[in-house]
C-alpha positions as CSV (number, residue, x, y, z in Angstrom):
1,M,-0.3,-0.4,-0.3
2,E,2.7,3.0,0.3
3,R,4.7,1.4,-2.0
4,S,1.3,2.3,-4.6
5,R,1.4,5.7,-2.3
6,R,5.2,6.3,-3.5
7,A,4.6,5.7,-6.6
8,A,1.5,7.9,-7.3
9,E,3.4,10.6,-5.8
10,R,5.6,10.6,-8.4
11,V,3.1,10.5,-11.7
12,E,2.6,14.1,-12.8
13,A,-0.9,13.8,-12.2
14,P,-1.5,15.9,-8.9
15,A,-5.6,15.5,-7.8
16,E,-6.7,19.0,-9.3
17,D,-5.6,17.6,-12.8
18,A,-5.9,13.9,-13.4
19,L,-7.1,14.1,-16.7
20,Q,-3.7,14.5,-18.2
21,F,-1.9,11.8,-16.8
22,T,-2.1,9.7,-19.6
23,R,1.0,10.1,-21.5
24,P,4.0,8.2,-20.8
25,P,7.0,10.1,-19.6
26,N,10.0,10.5,-22.4
27,E,12.1,8.5,-20.8
28,L,9.9,5.0,-20.8
29,V,8.7,5.8,-24.7
30,L,12.9,6.0,-25.5
31,L,12.8,2.5,-24.0
32,A,10.0,1.3,-25.5
33,E,11.4,2.3,-28.9
34,R,14.8,0.3,-28.1
35,F,12.7,-2.4,-28.0
36,D,10.3,-1.9,-30.6
37,L,7.5,-2.3,-28.4
38,P,4.4,-0.5,-29.6
39,P,3.6,2.9,-28.6
40,V,-0.4,2.0,-27.6
41,I,1.3,-0.9,-25.7
42,L,3.3,1.1,-23.5
43,E,0.4,3.6,-22.9
44,N,-2.2,1.3,-21.9
45,W,0.1,-0.1,-19.5
46,W,1.5,3.4,-17.9
47,R,-2.4,4.1,-18.2
48,H,-3.9,1.4,-15.9
49,T,-1.0,1.5,-13.7
50,V,-0.9,5.1,-13.1
51,S,-4.5,4.9,-12.8
52,I,-4.4,1.8,-10.0
53,C,-1.5,4.1,-8.2
54,R,-3.9,7.3,-8.4
55,R,-6.5,5.0,-6.5
56,V,-4.5,3.9,-3.3
57,A,-3.3,7.5,-3.3
58,L,-6.6,9.3,-3.9
59,P,-9.8,7.5,-2.7
60,G,-12.1,9.9,-3.2
61,E,-11.5,10.3,-7.3
62,R,-14.4,8.7,-8.8
63,V,-16.0,8.7,-12.0
64,A,-19.7,9.0,-12.9
65,A,-20.6,6.9,-16.3
66,L,-23.8,5.6,-17.7
67,G,-25.0,1.7,-17.3
68,P,-23.5,-1.6,-15.6
69,V,-19.3,-2.1,-15.8
70,F,-18.2,-2.3,-19.6
71,S,-20.7,-0.4,-20.7
72,Y,-19.5,1.6,-23.6
73,S,-19.1,5.1,-21.3
74,H,-17.5,2.9,-18.9
75,L,-15.0,1.6,-21.6
76,A,-14.6,5.4,-22.6
77,A,-13.5,6.1,-18.9
78,I,-11.5,3.1,-18.7
79,K,-9.6,4.0,-22.1
80,H,-8.9,7.3,-21.2
81,F,-8.0,7.0,-16.8
82,G,-6.8,3.1,-16.7
83,M,-8.5,-0.1,-15.5
84,G,-8.5,1.3,-11.8
85,V,-10.7,4.0,-12.0
86,D,-13.1,3.6,-9.4
87,L,-16.8,3.5,-11.4
88,A,-19.7,5.5,-10.1
89,P,-22.5,3.3,-12.6
90,V,-25.4,5.4,-13.3
91,A,-28.8,5.0,-15.1
92,T,-28.8,8.1,-16.7
93,I,-27.0,10.7,-18.5
94,E,-28.6,13.4,-16.8
95,A,-27.7,11.3,-13.1
96,A,-24.3,11.2,-14.5
97,F,-24.0,15.5,-14.2
98,E,-25.9,15.0,-11.0
99,E,-23.0,13.1,-9.3
100,V,-20.6,15.7,-10.1
101,V,-22.8,18.5,-9.4
102,R,-23.7,17.2,-5.8
103,G,-19.9,16.2,-5.3
104,H,-20.4,12.4,-5.2
105,A,-18.2,12.1,-8.4
106,S,-15.0,14.1,-9.0
107,L,-15.5,13.7,-12.7
108,A,-18.4,12.1,-15.2
109,V,-17.9,10.4,-18.6
110,V,-20.8,11.5,-21.2
111,P,-21.4,10.5,-25.2
112,V,-22.2,13.6,-27.1
113,E,-21.9,12.7,-30.9
114,N,-21.8,9.4,-33.0
115,S,-20.4,9.0,-36.2
116,T,-23.4,7.2,-37.4
117,D,-26.2,8.7,-35.1
118,G,-25.4,12.5,-34.6
119,R,-25.7,14.2,-31.6
120,V,-26.0,12.5,-28.3
121,V,-30.0,14.6,-27.2
122,D,-29.9,13.9,-23.6
123,T,-26.5,15.4,-23.3
124,L,-27.5,18.5,-25.3
125,S,-30.1,19.2,-23.4
126,T,-28.4,18.7,-19.9
127,F,-25.5,21.3,-21.0
128,A,-28.0,23.4,-20.7
129,R,-29.6,23.2,-17.4
130,F,-26.5,22.1,-14.9
131,P,-23.7,24.3,-14.2
132,V,-20.7,21.9,-15.6
133,T,-17.4,22.3,-17.0
134,V,-16.2,20.2,-20.1
135,C,-12.9,18.8,-19.3
136,G,-11.6,16.3,-21.5
137,E,-12.9,14.3,-24.9
138,I,-12.6,10.9,-25.2
139,L,-12.8,8.9,-29.1
140,L,-14.1,5.5,-28.7
141,P,-14.2,2.9,-32.0
142,I,-17.5,1.6,-31.1
143,H,-17.3,-2.0,-32.3
144,H,-20.9,-4.4,-31.5
145,C,-21.2,-8.0,-31.1
146,L,-24.0,-9.9,-31.0
147,L,-23.9,-12.2,-27.6
148,G,-26.4,-15.1,-26.4
149,K,-26.1,-18.5,-24.6
150,C,-27.9,-20.4,-28.0
151,R,-27.2,-20.9,-31.8
152,R,-28.5,-17.7,-33.7
153,A,-30.9,-19.2,-35.6
154,E,-32.4,-20.2,-31.8
155,I,-32.2,-16.1,-31.4
156,T,-35.7,-14.6,-31.0
157,E,-35.3,-11.7,-29.7
158,V,-32.6,-9.0,-29.9
159,R,-31.8,-6.4,-26.8
160,S,-30.0,-3.0,-26.8
161,K,-29.9,0.7,-25.8
162,P,-31.8,2.3,-29.0
163,Q,-28.7,3.6,-30.5
164,A,-26.8,0.5,-30.9
165,L,-29.9,-1.1,-32.5
166,S,-29.6,1.9,-34.9
167,Q,-26.4,1.4,-35.7
168,C,-26.9,-2.3,-36.2
169,R,-30.0,-1.6,-38.1
170,G,-28.9,-3.0,-42.1
171,W,-26.8,-6.6,-40.3
172,L,-30.5,-7.4,-38.4
173,A,-32.5,-6.7,-40.9
174,S,-30.3,-9.4,-43.4
175,H,-29.2,-11.7,-40.5
176,L,-32.5,-12.3,-37.8
177,P,-35.2,-10.4,-39.6
178,T,-37.9,-12.4,-38.0
179,A,-36.2,-11.7,-34.3
180,R,-37.8,-9.0,-32.1
181,V,-36.1,-5.7,-31.5
182,V,-36.4,-4.8,-28.0
183,E,-35.3,-1.4,-26.2
184,V,-32.9,-1.3,-23.1
185,A,-31.3,1.0,-21.3
186,S,-27.9,-0.2,-21.9
187,T,-25.8,-2.6,-23.4
188,A,-24.6,-3.7,-20.6
189,A,-28.0,-4.5,-19.3
190,A,-28.5,-6.0,-22.5
191,A,-25.6,-8.4,-22.1
192,A,-27.2,-9.4,-18.8
193,D,-30.7,-9.6,-20.2
194,A,-28.8,-12.2,-22.4
195,A,-27.5,-14.7,-19.6
196,R,-30.8,-15.4,-17.9
197,L,-32.7,-15.4,-20.9
198,P,-33.5,-18.0,-23.3
199,G,-33.0,-17.3,-26.6
200,V,-32.4,-13.6,-26.2
201,A,-29.1,-12.1,-27.9
202,A,-27.5,-8.9,-26.8
203,I,-25.6,-5.6,-29.0
204,A,-23.4,-4.8,-26.6
205,S,-19.4,-4.5,-26.5
206,R,-17.4,-8.4,-26.2
207,E,-16.2,-7.1,-22.8
208,A,-19.5,-7.5,-21.5
209,G,-19.8,-10.6,-23.1
210,I,-17.3,-11.8,-21.4
211,Q,-18.1,-10.0,-17.8
212,H,-21.6,-11.9,-18.1
213,G,-20.5,-15.3,-19.9
214,L,-21.7,-14.7,-23.2
215,D,-20.7,-16.5,-26.4
216,I,-19.8,-14.1,-29.1
217,I,-22.2,-15.0,-32.2
218,N,-21.2,-12.6,-34.1
219,E,-18.3,-9.9,-34.0
220,N,-17.9,-6.1,-35.9
221,I,-22.0,-6.3,-36.9
222,E,-22.0,-2.5,-36.6
223,D,-23.0,-0.9,-40.3
224,N,-20.6,1.9,-40.4
225,P,-17.2,0.4,-39.5
226,R,-15.8,3.8,-38.8
227,N,-18.6,4.0,-35.5
228,I,-16.8,6.2,-33.3
229,T,-18.8,7.5,-30.4
230,R,-17.6,11.2,-28.9
231,F,-17.4,11.5,-25.4
232,V,-17.0,13.8,-23.1
233,I,-15.5,14.6,-19.9
234,I,-17.2,16.7,-17.3
235,G,-16.0,18.2,-13.8
236,N,-15.3,21.6,-12.5
237,R,-11.3,21.6,-13.3
238,Q,-10.0,24.1,-16.2
239,P,-7.2,21.8,-18.0
240,Q,-3.9,24.1,-18.7
241,P,-3.9,24.8,-22.7
242,T,-1.8,22.1,-24.1
243,G,-1.5,23.4,-27.3
244,R,-3.9,21.3,-29.0
245,D,-7.4,22.3,-27.2
246,K,-10.7,22.8,-28.3
247,T,-13.5,25.0,-26.7
248,L,-17.0,24.5,-26.7
249,I,-19.4,26.9,-25.8
250,I,-23.5,27.7,-26.1
251,L,-24.9,30.4,-27.2
252,R,-28.1,32.2,-27.8
253,L,-29.2,34.7,-30.1
254,A,-31.6,37.0,-31.4
255,H,-34.2,35.6,-33.4
256,R,-33.8,38.1,-36.2
257,P,-32.3,37.5,-40.0
258,G,-27.9,37.3,-40.6
259,A,-27.6,36.4,-36.2
260,L,-26.2,33.5,-36.7
261,A,-23.5,34.6,-39.7
262,D,-22.6,37.9,-37.8
263,A,-22.0,35.3,-35.0
264,M,-20.1,32.8,-37.4
265,N,-18.0,36.1,-38.7
266,V,-16.6,36.1,-35.5
267,F,-14.7,33.1,-35.7
268,R,-13.8,33.8,-39.8
269,D,-12.0,37.2,-38.9
270,A,-10.5,35.6,-36.0
271,A,-9.0,32.7,-38.3
272,I,-10.5,30.0,-35.7
273,N,-11.8,26.7,-37.1
274,M,-14.7,25.5,-35.9
275,T,-15.2,22.1,-35.4
276,W,-19.1,21.2,-34.8
277,I,-21.9,23.4,-34.5
278,E,-25.8,22.0,-33.3
279,S,-28.8,23.5,-32.9
280,F,-30.7,22.8,-29.8
281,P,-34.9,23.9,-29.4
282,L,-35.5,25.9,-26.7
283,T,-38.7,24.3,-25.1
284,D,-39.6,27.5,-24.1
285,A,-39.3,29.8,-26.5
286,P,-40.5,28.1,-30.0
287,S,-39.0,28.1,-33.2
288,E,-35.4,29.3,-30.9
289,Y,-32.5,28.0,-30.7
290,L,-29.1,27.0,-29.0
291,F,-26.4,26.3,-30.6
292,F,-23.6,24.3,-29.6
293,I,-20.1,25.0,-31.2
294,E,-17.0,23.9,-30.6
295,F,-13.6,25.0,-32.2
296,E,-10.1,24.6,-32.1
297,G,-8.1,26.8,-28.9
298,H,-8.4,27.4,-25.6
299,R,-10.6,30.2,-24.0
300,D,-7.2,31.4,-21.9
301,E,-5.4,31.9,-25.6
302,A,-5.0,35.7,-26.4
303,A,-7.1,35.1,-29.8
304,V,-9.4,33.0,-28.4
305,S,-10.2,35.8,-25.8
306,A,-10.9,38.1,-28.0
307,A,-13.2,36.5,-30.0
308,L,-15.5,35.2,-27.4
309,E,-14.7,39.0,-26.1
310,E,-16.3,40.2,-29.8
311,L,-18.8,36.5,-29.8
312,R,-21.1,38.7,-26.4
313,Q,-21.7,41.2,-28.3
314,H,-24.1,39.3,-30.5
315,A,-25.6,36.8,-27.6
316,Q,-28.5,36.6,-25.9
317,R,-26.7,34.6,-24.1
318,L,-22.8,33.1,-23.9
319,D,-21.8,29.9,-21.8
320,V,-18.1,28.1,-22.1
321,L,-18.7,24.8,-20.9
322,G,-14.9,24.9,-21.0
323,S,-11.6,24.6,-22.8
324,Y,-9.9,20.9,-23.1
325,P,-7.4,18.2,-24.8
326,Q,-8.4,17.1,-28.0
327,G,-9.2,13.1,-28.1
328,E,-7.0,10.6,-30.1
329,L,-7.9,7.7,-31.4
330,E,-5.8,4.4,-30.9
């Protein structure tokens, strides 16, 4: 125990910055290159090792994520924080926000966008109501498996969360056209159902199948082979600039011709590249919208700070949700 605490103290990952310990030090990188060790193996080993040490030294560090263990939100948390992450499973995206706001979790991982299905509505609507900071981004390739305890010909029902079913719609129509499709709260919950119900299969991760003792009937059944979900890390921390950052804002504009164009010109004039824009209808004002806008740069950079001040002149509401390091695909 004491050895783990000393190891955690040596890692450059203080409690106020648990978000940026995923990179191994240069000495380990050089050693790995000398022995032809693939970078992804080194990074995974480093991330998991530091994660375990942090859990010993900082027992209050908890990360909320949607669903039981080995849901895709849980896998995203593992990718970023390592296997030692102290996960606080929650039933809804809003509950993940609430865990952070109430201080029950230091951070939370929530999905914001999928390359097949687009925006995650529950996340955007909750951002508009909860005072949290976006402090990280995780890009997770999503590879769905058909899991069960029977042969494919014996499957009468397929369960998963709505997004996973949508992402496998074509495969299901071709290979299981007569099976009933049932929506459940999460992919991990679907795997638990498949483990106890005859004739029921689940669409979930390989890890969820192993967790519940299921057979992998088919792998990679997603219709889009480049199926990627983008998650964000929320908390009450603001990472320092890294040189490869993005900033996310919420913008509300006057309901008049050209209002959005005027706001977009601020980014053009400042030579700031937008990476994402999403309109979201206001429930209390029909025909009016909030705009979620993500762009390159950190709020502490002079050019970004000046652009935000200019943007405030056009906005009825401007919330800076946070600046954070760009996520990477492995």
